[in-house]
Kinemage of the C-alpha trace (Angstrom):
@kinemage 1
@onewidth
@group {chain A} dominant
@subgroup {mainchain}
@vectorlist {calphas} color= white
{ca met a 1} P 153.282 111.700 -17.148
{ca ile a 2} L 155.169 114.778 -17.387
{ca ser a 3} L 155.316 116.738 -20.726
{ca val a 4} L 158.138 118.934 -21.272
{ca ile a 5} L 157.016 121.736 -24.111
{ca ile a 6} L 160.236 123.405 -25.557
{ca thr a 7} L 159.586 126.191 -27.897
{ca ser a 8} L 162.020 127.188 -30.414
{ca tyr a 9} L 162.292 130.309 -32.906
{ca asn a 10} L 165.901 130.580 -34.825
{ca tyr a 11} L 167.701 129.466 -31.497
{ca gly a 12} L 169.509 126.435 -33.250
{ca arg a 13} L 172.785 127.687 -31.089
{ca tyr a 14} L 170.941 126.871 -27.919
{ca val a 15} L 168.514 124.096 -28.300
{ca glu a 16} L 170.635 121.148 -28.595
{ca arg a 17} L 171.843 122.331 -24.689
{ca ala a 18} L 168.107 122.408 -23.418
{ca leu a 19} L 167.252 119.275 -24.976
{ca arg a 20} L 170.366 117.393 -23.650
{ca ser a 21} L 168.835 118.690 -19.789
{ca cys a 22} L 165.589 117.064 -20.320
{ca leu a 23} L 167.554 113.836 -21.866
{ca asn a 24} L 169.828 114.300 -18.634
{ca gln a 25} L 166.907 114.449 -16.315
{ca ser a 26} L 167.195 111.677 -13.091
{ca leu a 27} L 163.330 110.926 -13.198
{ca glu a 28} L 162.549 107.482 -15.076
{ca lys a 29} L 162.561 107.806 -18.811
{ca asn a 30} L 159.168 106.339 -19.086
{ca arg a 31} L 157.341 109.288 -16.826
{ca phe a 32} L 158.164 112.045 -19.232
{ca glu a 33} L 157.708 113.116 -23.072
{ca ile a 34} L 159.995 115.926 -24.727
{ca ile a 35} L 157.792 117.733 -26.768
{ca ile a 36} L 159.403 120.584 -29.555
{ca val a 37} L 157.868 122.841 -31.067
{ca asn a 38} L 159.631 124.422 -34.303
{ca asp a 39} L 158.359 127.890 -34.575
{ca ala a 40} L 158.967 128.227 -38.365
{ca ser a 41} L 162.994 129.017 -37.464
{ca thr a 42} L 164.799 130.406 -40.306
{ca asp a 43} L 168.183 128.537 -38.645
{ca asn a 44} L 169.323 125.344 -38.388
{ca thr a 45} L 167.493 124.601 -35.988
{ca lys a 46} L 165.280 121.946 -38.009
{ca ala a 47} L 168.673 120.171 -38.930
{ca ile a 48} L 169.566 120.510 -35.352
{ca leu a 49} L 166.476 118.639 -34.226
{ca ser a 50} L 166.743 115.867 -36.955
{ca asn a 51} L 169.043 114.158 -34.578
{ca tyr a 52} L 166.572 113.970 -31.976
{ca glu a 53} L 163.910 112.302 -34.197
{ca gln a 54} L 163.902 109.305 -31.087
{ca glu a 55} L 164.497 110.929 -28.144
{ca ala a 56} L 161.485 113.715 -28.738
{ca arg a 57} L 158.575 114.512 -30.337
{ca ile a 58} L 159.722 117.312 -32.652
{ca phe a 59} L 156.489 119.408 -34.764
{ca his a 60} L 157.570 121.650 -37.289
{ca leu a 61} L 155.199 124.881 -37.389
{ca pro a 62} L 154.794 126.121 -41.403
{ca glu a 63} L 154.353 129.853 -40.204
{ca asn a 64} L 155.471 131.648 -37.273
{ca lys a 65} L 153.131 131.823 -34.461
{ca gly a 66} L 155.286 133.325 -31.737
{ca leu a 67} L 155.734 132.170 -28.140
{ca ser a 68} L 152.029 132.424 -27.264
{ca gly a 69} L 150.840 129.959 -30.375
{ca ala a 70} L 153.837 128.058 -30.286
{ca arg a 71} L 153.382 126.606 -26.297
{ca asn a 72} L 149.797 125.920 -27.169
{ca glu a 73} L 150.613 123.596 -29.844
{ca gly a 74} L 152.680 122.019 -27.430
{ca val a 75} L 150.039 122.058 -24.932
{ca arg a 76} L 147.428 119.858 -27.459
{ca lys a 77} L 150.262 117.649 -28.133
{ca ala a 78} L 151.225 116.769 -24.503
{ca lys a 79} L 150.183 113.519 -23.066
{ca gly a 80} L 151.379 114.239 -20.125
{ca gln a 81} L 148.741 115.046 -17.110
{ca tyr a 82} L 151.712 117.658 -16.096
{ca val a 83} L 153.332 119.949 -18.384
{ca val a 84} L 156.096 122.661 -18.301
{ca phe a 85} L 157.725 124.464 -20.766
{ca leu a 86} L 161.204 125.330 -20.997
{ca asp a 87} L 162.516 127.867 -23.773
{ca ala a 88} L 165.470 126.450 -26.220
{ca asp a 89} L 168.085 129.615 -25.138
{ca asp a 90} L 167.800 127.974 -21.274
{ca tyr a 91} L 168.207 124.595 -19.531
{ca ile a 92} L 167.013 122.742 -16.112
{ca his a 93} L 168.915 120.923 -13.697
{ca ser a 94} L 168.968 117.238 -13.767
{ca asp a 95} L 166.452 116.928 -10.794
{ca met a 96} L 163.816 119.791 -11.386
{ca leu a 97} L 161.170 116.870 -13.293
{ca lys a 98} L 161.552 115.037 -10.029
{ca val a 99} L 161.270 117.839 -7.550
{ca gln a 100} L 158.544 118.968 -9.445
{ca ser a 101} L 156.224 116.086 -9.755
{ca leu a 102} L 156.444 114.907 -6.447
{ca phe a 103} L 155.785 118.056 -5.032
{ca leu a 104} L 151.658 117.372 -7.142
{ca asp a 105} L 151.698 113.476 -6.718
{ca glu a 106} L 151.896 114.158 -2.988
{ca asn a 107} L 149.717 117.167 -2.658
{ca his a 108} L 146.437 117.437 -4.753
{ca thr a 109} L 145.865 120.855 -3.139
{ca leu a 110} L 148.661 122.098 -5.466
{ca asp a 111} L 147.621 123.653 -8.785
{ca ala a 112} L 150.900 124.265 -10.251
{ca val a 113} L 154.780 124.382 -8.871
{ca ala a 114} L 157.536 127.132 -9.425
{ca ile a 115} L 160.944 126.915 -8.948
{ca asp a 116} L 163.403 129.394 -8.267
{ca tyr a 117} L 165.817 129.694 -10.948
{ca tyr a 118} L 169.413 131.147 -11.451
{ca leu a 119} L 170.755 133.932 -14.060
{ca val a 120} L 173.625 132.230 -16.430
{ca asp a 121} L 175.650 133.807 -19.047
{ca glu a 122} L 176.572 132.948 -22.169
{ca lys a 123} L 179.397 130.811 -20.601
{ca glu a 124} L 176.794 129.455 -18.046
{ca asn a 125} L 177.962 130.880 -15.287
{ca his a 126} L 175.764 131.469 -12.593
{ca thr a 127} L 175.484 135.147 -11.882
{ca glu a 128} L 171.978 135.507 -9.876
{ca trp a 129} L 169.757 133.164 -7.595
{ca val a 130} L 166.401 134.531 -8.045
{ca asn a 131} L 162.992 134.154 -6.207
{ca val a 132} L 160.877 132.924 -8.693
{ca asp a 133} L 157.822 135.136 -6.511
{ca asp a 134} L 159.698 138.375 -6.809
{ca lys a 135} L 160.621 137.989 -10.591
{ca pro a 136} L 157.893 135.452 -12.472
{ca ile a 137} L 159.231 133.421 -15.174
{ca ala a 138} L 156.848 131.614 -17.765
{ca cys a 139} L 159.296 128.357 -17.814
{ca gly a 140} L 160.117 125.922 -14.917
{ca ile a 141} L 156.244 126.215 -14.104
{ca met a 142} L 154.397 122.354 -13.750
{ca phe a 143} L 151.333 122.818 -14.336
{ca arg a 144} L 148.326 120.253 -14.302
{ca lys a 145} L 147.382 119.988 -17.762
{ca asp a 146} L 143.322 120.034 -17.540
{ca leu a 147} L 143.164 123.277 -15.346
{ca leu a 148} L 145.319 125.080 -18.546
{ca ile a 149} L 143.038 123.923 -20.706
{ca glu a 150} L 140.539 124.914 -18.423
{ca ile a 151} L 141.834 128.959 -18.225
{ca gly a 152} L 141.908 128.486 -22.202
{ca leu a 153} L 145.302 127.939 -22.848
{ca tyr a 154} L 148.299 130.803 -23.763
{ca asp a 155} L 146.222 133.852 -25.560
{ca glu a 156} L 147.631 133.864 -28.925
{ca ser a 157} L 146.937 137.947 -29.580
{ca phe a 158} L 150.188 138.569 -27.274
{ca arg a 159} L 153.330 138.794 -28.798
{ca ala a 160} L 155.228 139.407 -25.666
{ca arg a 161} L 154.366 139.296 -21.787
{ca glu a 162} L 151.849 136.223 -22.800
{ca glu a 163} L 153.286 135.125 -19.384
{ca glu a 164} L 152.179 137.427 -17.348
{ca asp a 165} L 148.266 137.069 -19.149
{ca leu a 166} L 148.624 133.385 -18.583
{ca arg a 167} L 149.357 133.835 -14.745
{ca ile a 168} L 146.794 136.406 -14.114
{ca arg a 169} L 143.854 134.399 -14.960
{ca phe a 170} L 145.691 131.314 -13.515
{ca leu a 171} L 145.708 132.660 -10.144
{ca glu a 172} L 142.307 134.036 -10.198
{ca asn a 173} L 141.066 130.779 -9.639
{ca phe a 174} L 144.290 128.039 -9.169
{ca asn a 175} L 147.112 128.608 -7.256
{ca ile a 176} L 151.095 128.824 -7.674
{ca his a 177} L 153.216 127.271 -5.132
{ca arg a 178} L 156.862 127.761 -5.156
{ca ile a 179} L 159.626 125.462 -4.302
{ca pro a 180} L 162.693 127.332 -3.253
{ca leu a 181} L 165.107 125.298 -5.006
{ca pro a 182} L 166.800 126.798 -8.185
{ca leu a 183} L 166.691 124.109 -10.584
{ca tyr a 184} L 166.072 126.400 -13.596
{ca arg a 185} L 168.613 127.807 -15.879
{ca tyr a 186} L 167.706 131.277 -17.871
{ca arg a 187} L 169.958 132.187 -20.146
{ca arg a 188} L 170.821 135.966 -20.567
{ca his a 189} L 171.719 136.916 -23.591
{ca glu a 190} L 171.351 139.905 -26.458
{ca his a 191} L 168.820 138.588 -28.006
{ca asn a 192} L 166.262 137.689 -25.483
{ca leu a 193} L 162.818 139.265 -26.131
{ca thr a 194} L 162.953 141.254 -22.583
{ca asn a 195} L 165.421 143.272 -24.687
{ca asn a 196} L 162.913 145.097 -26.581
{ca glu a 197} L 162.073 147.886 -24.992
{ca gln a 198} L 159.158 148.301 -28.023
{ca ala a 199} L 157.915 144.390 -27.966
{ca met a 200} L 157.267 145.156 -24.031
{ca asp a 201} L 155.947 148.455 -23.517
{ca ser a 202} L 153.315 147.015 -26.220
{ca ala a 203} L 152.289 144.395 -25.192
{ca gln a 204} L 152.578 146.101 -21.515
{ca asn a 205} L 149.528 148.426 -22.864
{ca gln a 206} L 147.300 144.999 -24.111
{ca leu a 207} L 147.628 143.514 -20.466
{ca asp a 208} L 146.573 146.521 -19.125
{ca gln a 209} L 143.803 147.087 -21.699
{ca lys a 210} L 142.569 143.491 -20.646
{ca his a 211} L 142.812 143.302 -16.860
{ca leu a 212} L 142.583 147.337 -15.464
{ca lys a 213} L 138.932 147.462 -15.977
């Protein structure tokens, strides 16, 4: 069983696209579940998600926890042995879950598998194929869930660069194998957190203090 964890904070305009990409997977429906964590959105996210209560397990957080907290909530609710994160403003290729799970099923020396991704614009045009080893992102990595739990999940004190902290801790004991297929779609838009230079700089200082010893 695979648990796809979608976290959303005020991404009502995108979340349905993310959800549809999960529902359109070529993998048999009984082999994965969709978990959506609504991180106390104040837009129309809750109303949109009310249409998908049969297709997904939906959790509405009473207060905003940030990406780290929302993803941790998703992992704690997950029934799958594998977990993969999908941001609500992104979406995935129809074969992503089948390809990644096959790698993990057939090779027990792999602890997690990451796939390459396309950068896409607001009209979903592919603008760049990105090697995930060169420019890692948090989503599109299928982890063995027990290993994420073993390292303590996300550090909820991080409000940005949380995926970098997780990756550092994960790679201390485990591996992430790259699959050179661009099966994840990373949407670039004006509201991407990576555009917030102040938040990113602050998180970089936090990261350095934690790991540069």
